[in-house]
MIGUSE-310595 format. One record per residue (C-alpha): residue number from 1; residue in one letter; chain; y, x, z. Coordinates in pm, 1 decimal. Example, Ala and Ser with C-alpha at 12.3 -4.5 7.8 and 13.67 -1.06 7.14 Angstrom:
ATOM    k  r  c     north      east        up
ATOM    1  A  A    -450.0    1230.0     780.0
ATOM    2  S  A    -106.0    1367.0     714.0
END
This chain:
ATOM    k  r  c     north      east        up
ATOM    1  M  A     173.6     862.5   -2986.3
ATOM    2  A  A     147.6     512.2   -3133.5
ATOM    3  N  A     473.0     333.1   -3206.0
ATOM    4  Q  A     295.9      -3.5   -3213.2
ATOM    5  L  A      17.6    -151.1   -3003.2
ATOM    6  I  A    -180.2    -454.4   -3114.9
ATOM    7  I  A    -357.9    -626.7   -2827.0
ATOM    8  H  A    -644.2    -870.6   -2882.4
ATOM    9  S  A    -722.4   -1100.1   -2590.0
ATOM   10  G  A   -1053.9   -1229.8   -2462.5
ATOM   11  H  A   -1207.8    -916.5   -2312.2
ATOM   12  P  A   -1269.5    -867.9   -1936.9
ATOM   13  L  A   -1175.9    -540.5   -1771.2
ATOM   14  I  A   -1473.8    -385.4   -1594.6
ATOM   15  G  A   -1532.2     -42.2   -1442.9
ATOM   16  Q  A   -1353.0     235.4   -1255.7
ATOM   17  C  A   -1049.9     432.8   -1366.8
ATOM   18  R  A    -768.7     652.7   -1242.2
ATOM   19  V  A    -397.9     635.4   -1303.8
ATOM   20  P  A    -164.1     931.3   -1355.9
ATOM   21  G  A      -3.5    1106.3   -1060.8
ATOM   22  D  A     280.1     934.2    -878.6
ATOM   23  K  A     602.5     972.5   -1072.3
ATOM   24  S  A     834.3     985.6    -770.2
ATOM   25  I  A     621.6    1245.3    -591.7
ATOM   26  S  A     579.3    1455.6    -907.1
ATOM   27  H  A     956.9    1478.7    -953.6
ATOM   28  R  A    1011.8    1577.5    -592.1
ATOM   29  A  A     730.8    1832.5    -579.4
ATOM   30  V  A     890.7    2025.3    -867.0
ATOM   31  I  A    1243.1    2009.1    -723.6
ATOM   32  F  A    1150.5    2093.3    -364.3
ATOM   33  G  A     897.6    2355.0    -468.5
ATOM   34  S  A    1172.4    2525.0    -668.5
ATOM   35  I  A    1391.4    2577.0    -360.3
ATOM   36  A  A    1102.4    2684.3    -137.3
ATOM   37  E  A    1001.3    3048.5    -105.0
ATOM   38  G  A     660.3    3117.9    -251.7
ATOM   39  H  A     428.9    2953.1    -501.0
ATOM   40  T  A     393.0    2575.4    -501.3
ATOM   41  R  A      75.5    2440.6    -663.5
ATOM   42  I  A      90.0    2082.0    -789.7
ATOM   43  R  A    -230.0    1910.2    -901.6
ATOM   44  N  A    -248.9    1569.6   -1071.7
ATOM   45  F  A     112.4    1613.4   -1180.8
ATOM   46  L  A     236.9    1325.9   -1394.0
ATOM   47  N  A     235.1    1471.7   -1743.6
ATOM   48  G  A     500.3    1228.4   -1865.4
ATOM   49  H  A     834.2    1263.1   -2040.0
ATOM   50  D  A    1044.5    1180.2   -1734.8
ATOM   51  C  A     880.3    1433.5   -1504.7
ATOM   52  F  A     900.2    1706.5   -1767.1
ATOM   53  A  A    1273.1    1639.0   -1785.7
ATOM   54  T  A    1283.7    1761.8   -1425.2
ATOM   55  V  A    1063.1    2062.2   -1511.1
ATOM   56  N  A    1294.2    2159.7   -1797.3
ATOM   57  V  A    1608.3    2126.3   -1584.4
ATOM   58  M  A    1460.4    2347.5   -1312.2
ATOM   59  R  A    1360.0    2605.7   -1573.0
ATOM   60  A  A    1717.4    2605.1   -1702.3
ATOM   61  L  A    1825.6    2686.9   -1345.5
ATOM   62  G  A    1611.6    3002.4   -1345.2
ATOM   63  V  A    1290.2    2871.8   -1189.1
ATOM   64  R  A     962.3    2990.2   -1339.8
ATOM   65  I  A     713.5    2705.1   -1374.6
ATOM   66  D  A     366.4    2776.7   -1513.5
ATOM   67  E  A     153.6    2504.1   -1670.6
ATOM   68  R  A    -205.9    2580.0   -1575.0
ATOM   69  S  A    -321.1    2258.9   -1745.2
ATOM   70  A  A    -173.7    1928.6   -1858.0
ATOM   71  T  A    -166.0    1808.5   -1496.2
ATOM   72  E  A    -144.9    2128.6   -1289.8
ATOM   73  L  A     171.4    2329.3   -1236.0
ATOM   74  V  A     260.6    2636.0   -1035.4
ATOM   75  V  A     626.1    2650.8    -933.9
ATOM   76  H  A     756.9    2993.7    -834.5
ATOM   77  G  A    1015.4    2897.8    -574.4
ATOM   78  V  A    1343.3    3090.3    -562.9
ATOM   79  G  A    1458.3    2973.3    -217.8
ATOM   80  L  A    1762.5    2774.5    -119.0
ATOM   81  D  A    2004.0    3032.6    -258.1
ATOM   82  G  A    1814.1    3144.4    -564.9
ATOM   83  L  A    1910.7    2895.0    -836.6
ATOM   84  Q  A    2102.1    3043.7   -1129.9
ATOM   85  E  A    2394.5    2908.4   -1328.2
ATOM   86  P  A    2262.0    2736.8   -1641.4
ATOM   87  E  A    2365.9    2861.3   -1981.6
ATOM   88  D  A    2403.1    2512.1   -2125.1
ATOM   89  V  A    2439.3    2147.8   -2034.1
ATOM   90  L  A    2137.2    2022.4   -1836.4
ATOM   91  D  A    1954.9    1749.0   -2028.3
ATOM   92  C  A    1788.3    1493.3   -1800.8
ATOM   93  A  A    1649.4    1308.8   -2105.4
ATOM   94  N  A    1577.9     946.7   -2007.9
ATOM   95  S  A    1503.6    1009.5   -1638.8
ATOM   96  G  A    1726.5     842.0   -1382.5
ATOM   97  T  A    1541.6    1016.6   -1099.2
ATOM   98  T  A    1614.4    1356.2   -1253.5
ATOM   99  I  A    1987.7    1308.3   -1295.9
ATOM  100  R  A    2043.3    1147.4    -955.4
ATOM  101  L  A    1839.5    1395.3    -749.4
ATOM  102  M  A    1970.8    1693.9    -943.8
ATOM  103  T  A    2329.2    1584.5    -879.7
ATOM  104  G  A    2262.1    1610.9    -506.6
ATOM  105  L  A    2089.1    1947.4    -544.4
ATOM  106  L  A    2367.6    2095.0    -759.0
ATOM  107  A  A    2663.3    1953.9    -564.0
ATOM  108  G  A    2653.4    2243.0    -315.1
ATOM  109  Q  A    2568.0    2528.6    -551.0
ATOM  110  P  A    2807.3    2823.4    -604.2
ATOM  111  F  A    2820.4    2764.4    -979.3
ATOM  112  A  A    2928.2    2496.1   -1223.3
ATOM  113  S  A    2690.4    2262.5   -1405.1
ATOM  114  V  A    2692.0    1956.7   -1629.3
ATOM  115  L  A    2422.6    1686.0   -1627.6
ATOM  116  T  A    2365.2    1442.9   -1911.8
ATOM  117  G  A    2085.4    1249.9   -2081.9
ATOM  118  T  A    2003.2     983.9   -2339.3
ATOM  119  D  A    2226.9     693.6   -2433.2
ATOM  120  Q  A    2039.2     483.3   -2176.5
ATOM  121  I  A    2104.5     738.2   -1901.0
ATOM  122  R  A    2472.8     759.3   -1991.1
ATOM  123  R  A    2498.1     383.5   -1937.4
ATOM  124  R  A    2328.8     380.9   -1596.5
ATOM  125  P  A    2550.4     365.5   -1284.2
ATOM  126  M  A    2619.8     697.9   -1111.4
ATOM  127  G  A    2897.0     585.6    -879.2
ATOM  128  R  A    2641.8     508.9    -606.1
ATOM  129  I  A    2558.3     881.7    -577.1
ATOM  130  V  A    2898.5    1023.3    -666.6
ATOM  131  A  A    3074.2     831.3    -386.6
ATOM  132  P  A    2883.9     981.7     -89.2
ATOM  133  L  A    2876.7    1326.5    -247.8
ATOM  134  R  A    3255.2    1320.3    -285.2
ATOM  135  Q  A    3276.3    1227.5      83.1
ATOM  136  M  A    3088.9    1552.7     147.8
ATOM  137  G  A    3349.2    1741.6     -53.7
ATOM  138  A  A    3163.3    1759.9    -384.7
ATOM  139  R  A    3378.9    1810.3    -692.5
ATOM  140  I  A    3222.9    1577.7    -947.3
ATOM  141  T  A    3387.9    1430.8   -1254.8
ATOM  142  G  A    3248.2    1201.5   -1518.2
ATOM  143  R  A    3327.1     908.2   -1739.3
ATOM  144  Q  A    3492.0     613.0   -1566.7
ATOM  145  D  A    3583.6     836.0   -1271.7
ATOM  146  G  A    3230.3     956.7   -1219.0
ATOM  147  R  A    3059.2     621.1   -1250.9
ATOM  148  L  A    2887.6     725.7   -1574.3
ATOM  149  A  A    2733.4    1047.6   -1705.9
ATOM  150  P  A    2784.0    1316.4   -1827.4
ATOM  151  L  A    2859.9    1447.4   -1479.4
ATOM  152  S  A    3043.0    1777.2   -1436.8
ATOM  153  I  A    2993.3    1952.7   -1101.5
ATOM  154  A  A    3221.6    2231.5    -981.2
ATOM  155  P  A    3127.0    2481.7    -706.6
ATOM  156  T  A    3241.8    2395.5    -355.2
ATOM  157  D  A    3141.9    2403.0      11.9
ATOM  158  L  A    2992.8    2078.7     136.6
ATOM  159  Q  A    3043.7    1919.0     478.0
ATOM  160  A  A    2786.9    1692.1     637.1
ATOM  161  I  A    2864.0    1321.1     667.6
ATOM  162  E  A    2727.1    1008.2     829.0
ATOM  163  Y  A    2651.4     770.0     545.0
ATOM  164  D  A    2563.8     401.8     575.5
ATOM  165  M  A    2396.6     308.2     248.3
ATOM  166  P  A    2528.3     -24.1     114.1
ATOM  167  V  A    2187.5     -99.9     -42.2
ATOM  168  A  A    1846.2      56.5      11.2
ATOM  169  S  A    1786.6     317.1    -259.5
ATOM  170  A  A    1545.3     610.0    -249.0
ATOM  171  Q  A    1739.2     791.8    -519.3
ATOM  172  V  A    2069.8     768.0    -334.0
ATOM  173  K  A    1907.2     865.4      -4.5
ATOM  174  S  A    1731.4    1162.3    -164.5
ATOM  175  C  A    2050.5    1273.0    -338.0
ATOM  176  V  A    2245.4    1282.3     -10.1
ATOM  177  L  A    1961.5    1454.6     178.9
ATOM  178  L  A    1934.2    1720.5     -91.8
ATOM  179  A  A    2307.2    1784.4     -71.5
ATOM  180  G  A    2270.4    1797.6     306.8
ATOM  181  L  A    2039.9    2100.0     271.0
ATOM  182  F  A    2347.4    2292.1     151.0
ATOM  183  A  A    2611.9    2133.1     377.2
ATOM  184  H  A    2767.0    2248.5     704.1
ATOM  185  G  A    2664.7    2025.9     993.8
ATOM  186  L  A    2428.5    1734.8    1050.2
ATOM  187  T  A    2386.0    1484.4     768.1
ATOM  188  I  A    2295.1    1132.9     881.1
ATOM  189  V  A    2181.4     860.4     641.0
ATOM  190  R  A    2130.7     503.7     755.7
ATOM  191  E  A    1931.6     258.7     542.6
ATOM  192  P  A    1992.0    -116.8     544.2
ATOM  193  G  A    1624.2    -175.3     462.3
ATOM  194  P  A    1307.5       2.2     351.5
ATOM  195  A  A    1317.7     240.7      55.3
ATOM  196  R  A    1069.3     497.3     -69.0
ATOM  197  D  A    1032.1     776.8     184.1
ATOM  198  H  A     862.5    1047.0     -25.6
ATOM  199  T  A    1161.9    1279.7      17.2
ATOM  200  E  A    1151.1    1274.0     396.1
ATOM  201  R  A     773.5    1312.7     408.6
ATOM  202  M  A     769.5    1606.9     169.3
ATOM  203  L  A    1065.6    1795.2     314.8
ATOM  204  I  A     930.9    1755.1     668.4
ATOM  205  S  A     595.0    1896.1     554.8
ATOM  206  M  A     783.6    2195.3     412.4
ATOM  207  G  A     953.6    2266.8     744.1
ATOM  208  A  A    1295.9    2119.9     671.4
ATOM  209  P  A    1490.0    2010.6     982.3
ATOM  210  I  A    1471.7    1640.9     901.1
ATOM  211  E  A    1398.9    1367.1    1151.4
ATOM  212  V  A    1341.8     997.2    1093.1
ATOM  213  L  A    1457.9     772.8    1376.2
ATOM  214  G  A    1359.2     409.0    1400.6
ATOM  215  G  A    1252.0     398.7    1037.9
ATOM  216  S  A    1608.5     355.0     911.6
ATOM  217  T  A    1809.7     661.2    1016.3
ATOM  218  I  A    1745.8    1008.8     878.3
ATOM  219  H  A    1896.1    1326.2    1025.0
ATOM  220  G  A    1899.3    1645.4     822.6
ATOM  221  E  A    2078.2    1979.8     805.6
ATOM  222  R  A    2061.7    2314.0     630.8
ATOM  223  P  A    1733.8    2490.3     715.2
ATOM  224  Q  A    1759.5    2812.2     914.5
ATOM  225  R  A    1425.0    2925.4     775.0
ATOM  226  P  A    1291.5    2921.9     417.5
ATOM  227  L  A    1119.0    2604.7     305.0
ATOM  228  K  A     741.5    2645.8     290.4
ATOM  229  P  A     577.8    2605.0     -51.5
ATOM  230  L  A     355.2    2308.2    -124.2
ATOM  231  N  A     -11.0    2284.3    -210.7
ATOM  232  I  A     -34.4    1923.5    -316.7
ATOM  233  T  A    -258.2    1686.3    -508.5
ATOM  234  V  A     -32.4    1403.2    -619.8
ATOM  235  P  A    -186.9    1060.7    -550.0
ATOM  236  G  A    -219.5     805.5    -829.3
ATOM  237  D  A     100.3     613.2    -901.6
ATOM  238  I  A     101.5     263.4    -752.0
ATOM  239  S  A     358.9     156.6   -1012.5
ATOM  240  S  A     113.2     248.6   -1288.7
ATOM  241  A  A    -175.2      89.0   -1100.0
ATOM  242  A  A      26.3    -233.9   -1082.7
ATOM  243  F  A     -29.7    -304.1   -1452.1
ATOM  244  L  A    -406.5    -271.9   -1408.3
ATOM  245  L  A    -404.5    -481.4   -1090.0
ATOM  246  A  A    -217.1    -756.0   -1271.5
ATOM  247  A  A    -448.0    -736.5   -1573.0
ATOM  248  G  A    -756.1    -743.2   -1350.6
ATOM  249  A  A    -633.2   -1047.1   -1160.9
ATOM  250  L  A    -544.1   -1235.6   -1480.5
ATOM  251  T  A    -818.2   -1148.5   -1729.5
ATOM  252  P  A   -1128.0   -1372.7   -1691.3
ATOM  253  G  A   -1444.8   -1195.6   -1579.4
ATOM  254  S  A   -1271.1    -877.0   -1467.0
ATOM  255  N  A   -1383.1    -647.0   -1186.1
ATOM  256  L  A   -1222.6    -305.4   -1174.6
ATOM  257  T  A   -1160.2     -20.9    -931.0
ATOM  258  I  A    -858.0     209.7    -947.1
ATOM  259  A  A    -935.7     532.9    -762.2
ATOM  260  D  A    -713.4     743.7    -535.3
ATOM  261  V  A    -394.2     541.1    -557.0
ATOM  262  G  A    -100.4     618.7    -329.2
ATOM  263  I  A     -48.0     336.4     -80.2
ATOM  264  N  A     268.1     458.7      89.9
ATOM  265  P  A     396.7     157.8     291.9
ATOM  266  T  A     732.7     175.9     112.4
ATOM  267  R  A     561.0     133.1    -225.5
ATOM  268  I  A     294.1    -136.5    -188.6
ATOM  269  G  A     520.9    -437.7    -221.5
ATOM  270  I  A     355.2    -528.9    -551.0
ATOM  271  V  A       8.2    -530.6    -391.3
ATOM  272  D  A     134.3    -751.8    -109.3
ATOM  273  A  A     306.5    -981.1    -360.0
ATOM  274  L  A      -4.7   -1020.4    -573.7
ATOM  275  A  A    -211.9   -1090.3    -261.6
ATOM  276  E  A      43.1   -1350.7    -150.3
ATOM  277  M  A      -7.4   -1522.0    -487.0
ATOM  278  G  A    -383.8   -1526.8    -426.1
ATOM  279  A  A    -499.5   -1210.3    -604.5
ATOM  280  A  A    -828.3   -1070.3    -473.7
ATOM  281  I  A    -740.9    -705.5    -402.9
ATOM  282  Q  A    -924.7    -479.3    -157.8
ATOM  283  Y  A    -839.5    -134.2     -16.9
ATOM  284  K  A   -1143.5      92.4       3.6
ATOM  285  S  A   -1207.6     459.4      93.7
ATOM  286  R  A    -871.9     512.9     261.1
ATOM  287  T  A    -767.8     876.0     309.5
ATOM  288  E  A    -458.4    1098.4     300.1
ATOM  289  Q  A    -336.5    1355.3      46.7
ATOM  290  G  A     -37.5    1578.8     114.3
ATOM  291  G  A      95.6    1349.1     384.8
ATOM  292  E  A      62.2    1041.7     160.8
ATOM  293  P  A    -196.9     767.1     229.8
ATOM  294  T  A    -431.8     683.1     -58.7
ATOM  295  A  A    -712.9     436.9    -128.0
ATOM  296  N  A    -932.2     291.6    -399.7
ATOM  297  L  A    -801.1     -48.5    -507.8
ATOM  298  V  A   -1053.5    -310.1    -619.8
ATOM  299  V  A    -936.5    -622.6    -804.5
ATOM  300  T  A   -1122.2    -919.4    -948.7
ATOM  301  T  A   -1015.3   -1223.4   -1148.4
ATOM  302  S  A    -821.4   -1460.8    -924.1
ATOM  303  Q  A    -671.6   -1807.7    -900.0
ATOM  304  L  A    -299.0   -1764.1    -846.0
ATOM  305  R  A     -19.2   -1976.5    -702.1
ATOM  306  G  A     356.9   -1966.3    -741.6
ATOM  307  T  A     553.5   -1796.6    -463.2
ATOM  308  T  A     911.9   -1701.6    -379.6
ATOM  309  F  A    1003.1   -1333.7    -344.0
ATOM  310  G  A    1330.0   -1185.1    -220.6
ATOM  311  G  A    1502.3    -978.9      44.6
ATOM  312  E  A    1365.5    -647.3     163.7
ATOM  313  Q  A    1033.3    -685.8     -17.4
ATOM  314  I  A    1212.0    -655.6    -354.2
ATOM  315  V  A    1305.0    -291.0    -286.8
ATOM  316  T  A     937.4    -200.0    -246.1
ATOM  317  M  A     844.2    -334.6    -591.4
ATOM  318  I  A    1161.6    -327.5    -802.2
ATOM  319  D  A     992.5    -145.4   -1093.0
ATOM  320  E  A     697.8    -384.9   -1097.3
ATOM  321  L  A     895.5    -709.8   -1118.3
ATOM  322  P  A     863.5    -762.3   -1496.7
ATOM  323  T  A     486.8    -737.6   -1452.6
ATOM  324  L  A     504.6    -981.1   -1160.4
ATOM  325  A  A     689.4   -1218.7   -1394.7
ATOM  326  V  A     395.2   -1196.0   -1636.8
ATOM  327  V  A     156.1   -1278.3   -1352.9
ATOM  328  A  A     374.5   -1572.5   -1250.7
ATOM  329  T  A     329.0   -1733.8   -1592.9
ATOM  330  Q  A     -36.9   -1789.8   -1495.9
ATOM  331  A  A      24.5   -1901.9   -1136.8
ATOM  332  A  A      14.2   -2268.1   -1039.3
ATOM  333  G  A     362.7   -2392.3    -957.0
ATOM  334  R  A     702.5   -2225.4    -953.3
ATOM  335  T  A     765.0   -1858.7    -880.4
ATOM  336  I  A    1116.1   -1744.7    -786.4
ATOM  337  I  A    1217.2   -1378.6    -784.2
ATOM  338  R  A    1562.7   -1318.1    -637.1
ATOM  339  D  A    1775.4   -1033.5    -493.6
ATOM  340  A  A    1673.0    -815.5    -788.5
ATOM  341  A  A    2008.0    -760.9    -963.1
ATOM  342  E  A    1915.3    -390.1    -976.1
ATOM  343  L  A    1695.4    -480.8   -1273.2
ATOM  344  R  A    2008.7    -521.7   -1482.7
ATOM  345  V  A    2095.1    -149.6   -1454.6
ATOM  346  K  A    1755.2       6.1   -1518.5
ATOM  347  E  A    1662.5     173.7   -1850.2
ATOM  348  V  A    1766.2    -158.2   -2005.3
ATOM  349  N  A    1867.3    -494.0   -1863.3
ATOM  350  R  A    1515.1    -586.0   -1755.4
ATOM  351  I  A    1607.0    -941.6   -1660.1
ATOM  352  D  A    1738.2   -1033.6   -2004.2
ATOM  353  A  A    1465.4    -838.5   -2185.9
ATOM  354  T  A    1186.8    -997.6   -1980.8
ATOM  355  V  A    1314.8   -1348.1   -2046.3
ATOM  356  T  A    1364.6   -1284.4   -2419.1
ATOM  357  E  A    1021.3   -1134.2   -2483.5
ATOM  358  L  A     810.5   -1360.8   -2261.3
ATOM  359  K  A     971.5   -1669.6   -2414.9
ATOM  360  K  A     842.0   -1547.3   -2752.3
ATOM  361  M  A     492.6   -1577.1   -2602.7
ATOM  362  G  A     549.8   -1929.9   -2472.2
ATOM  363  A  A     642.7   -1855.5   -2110.1
ATOM  364  R  A     856.1   -2102.8   -1918.6
ATOM  365  I  A    1094.8   -1849.8   -1769.5
ATOM  366  T  A    1465.6   -1856.4   -1690.5
ATOM  367  G  A    1679.4   -1559.7   -1598.3
ATOM  368  T  A    1925.5   -1571.7   -1310.9
ATOM  369  E  A    2193.4   -1328.0   -1202.1
ATOM  370  D  A    1945.4   -1154.1    -974.8
ATOM  371  G  A    1597.9   -1241.8   -1097.2
ATOM  372  F  A    1377.5   -1505.2   -1257.0
ATOM  373  I  A    1243.6   -1857.6   -1222.6
ATOM  374  I  A     897.7   -1899.6   -1378.1
ATOM  375  D  A     690.6   -2216.7   -1401.6
ATOM  376  G  A     315.8   -2196.7   -1451.3
ATOM  377  P  A      45.6   -2192.3   -1538.3
ATOM  378  T  A     146.5   -2174.0   -1903.9
ATOM  379  P  A     -88.8   -2069.1   -2184.2
ATOM  380  L  A      62.4   -1768.6   -2360.2
ATOM  381  H  A      20.9   -1706.1   -2730.8
ATOM  382  G  A      31.1   -1385.4   -2925.7
ATOM  383  A  A     367.5   -1278.1   -3063.8
ATOM  384  V  A     561.8    -979.4   -3190.0
ATOM  385  V  A     756.8    -833.2   -2896.4
ATOM  386  D  A     962.5    -520.6   -2832.8
ATOM  387  S  A     968.8    -275.6   -2542.9
ATOM  388  H  A    1345.6    -219.2   -2583.4
ATOM  389  G  A    1261.7     147.3   -2528.4
ATOM  390  D  A    1151.5      77.7   -2169.4
ATOM  391  H  A     809.6     210.2   -2064.1
ATOM  392  R  A     752.0     -49.8   -1793.4
ATOM  393  L  A     833.9    -337.5   -2026.3
ATOM  394  A  A     593.7    -204.3   -2290.4
ATOM  395  M  A     311.9    -205.7   -2034.7
ATOM  396  A  A     407.3    -547.1   -1894.6
ATOM  397  W  A     388.2    -697.9   -2246.5
ATOM  398  T  A      46.3    -534.6   -2285.8
ATOM  399  V  A     -74.1    -720.4   -1976.3
ATOM  400  A  A      62.7   -1043.1   -2124.9
ATOM  401  G  A    -114.9    -966.4   -2452.4
ATOM  402  L  A    -449.0    -933.6   -2275.6
ATOM  403  I  A    -437.3   -1302.2   -2176.6
ATOM  404  A  A    -241.8   -1448.2   -2472.5
ATOM  405  K  A    -426.6   -1648.4   -2737.0
ATOM  406  G  A    -453.6   -1441.8   -3053.2
ATOM  407  S  A    -301.8   -1099.0   -3108.4
ATOM  408  T  A      17.5    -949.2   -2967.6
ATOM  409  T  A     207.6    -667.2   -3136.7
ATOM  410  I  A     435.5    -447.0   -2925.5
ATOM  411  Y  A     697.0    -241.7   -3105.9
ATOM  412  N  A     829.5      85.7   -2963.2
ATOM  413  A  A     516.1     116.5   -2751.3
ATOM  414  H  A     523.5     497.8   -2753.0
ATOM  415  V  A     746.9     489.8   -2444.4
ATOM  416  T  A     445.4     415.7   -2223.3
ATOM  417  A  A     402.4     795.2   -2213.7
ATOM  418  D  A     718.6     820.7   -2002.0
ATOM  419  S  A     516.1     727.8   -1694.7
ATOM  420  F  A     156.9     649.9   -1799.9
ATOM  421  P  A      20.5     891.5   -2060.0
ATOM  422  G  A    -304.8     749.3   -2194.7
ATOM  423  F  A    -225.0     392.8   -2090.3
ATOM  424  E  A    -390.7     228.1   -2390.0
ATOM  425  M  A    -693.6     461.8   -2369.9
ATOM  426  T  A    -744.7     366.3   -2005.3
ATOM  427  L  A    -743.8      -2.3   -2093.9
ATOM  428  R  A    -984.8      48.6   -2383.9
ATOM  429  A  A   -1225.0     236.7   -2155.6
ATOM  430  L  A   -1224.3     -71.5   -1929.6
ATOM  431  G  A   -1309.2    -302.6   -2220.4
ATOM  432  A  A    -976.3    -407.9   -2369.3
ATOM  433  E  A    -941.9    -430.2   -2748.7
ATOM  434  I  A    -624.0    -244.8   -2842.9
ATOM  435  E  A    -521.2     -95.6   -3177.7
ATOM  436  E  A    -261.0     174.4   -3228.2
ATOM  437  K  A     -34.5     208.0   -3529.9
END
């Protein structure tokens, strides 16, 4: 995997491509398939570092997972009571989804476990999941009273709770619902706004007693029957498609189609945002895969305008906001992105990193406590930038490099494989000129 990418601008993106399987759904299919009874088959699995962190943790818990190909897995489910005590600390690598969902799954197990990960993971906040789990009776300790990993989980019996989430978060919601599968009583989670609903959709399809009321309240309890195994083709990841949508809208002369992308309503905030800025994006060939809506997305070069984004829409595109900031540099007028303080506690502080690196390329961008202010359109120029070890930032800088005058060099670009293996090859197939070193 290349540690550096050198991007040369001036080439339109033309043709059809696919993006890797949805990261969120891939994680959940492995976890939920492991506690089902029977064989779960997962096609178009995201063959990335983060998702294989989940695979390795489940294997350490006694689950057999066969790799039929790079993107097809068979998970031999052990049932709700079949997980085994691990022989060692469970390494979640650099995956926040892995450590947060696994904490919920392990909180009600009859054995002890310890979850840890990279330096980045050990800096990310865990108090948001530890707090509700402790209300359920979970015995969790960690640094700073459980606010930071490593997290040590002792065996205990869990009791169901009613939990009003202070902020909308799919990871927190999923963590509590997973713990609720092993708790006594009815677990109720109330959301203050929309968050990804892949957990509810998948568990319901597996026969779990989960009910969604009014779009914001989820009821769940321990299943009386075994969970049914999955047979799922994971749709393309909208977060990965976002980089191509942005590049297609920005790069002169572009016309590209991204096939079979998941368009779950809780995930398409970035598509709506780009359209609001004037991007020409069409949904074609709509269908459904494994309970998830999909479509082909078609994008062409567009004239863009500055817009203000905030409130509930931020939750539906939090991971795509650095890329939206790149787009905003080419939009006429001022773009304001607010209510996105969550960016400061991702793999890195994405607000500070985005401002630092885009300024190197000539962007007129200012960071705020909870977002950005960007004035455009501003011609970007090639520069030497750094991913800061963050896969989404590496790909956002690639998009910027495609429209910057001259050549752009991205250091630590290998991290794109965390969520988009083959990212640079996909772009080259569409016409981009990219070198690897």
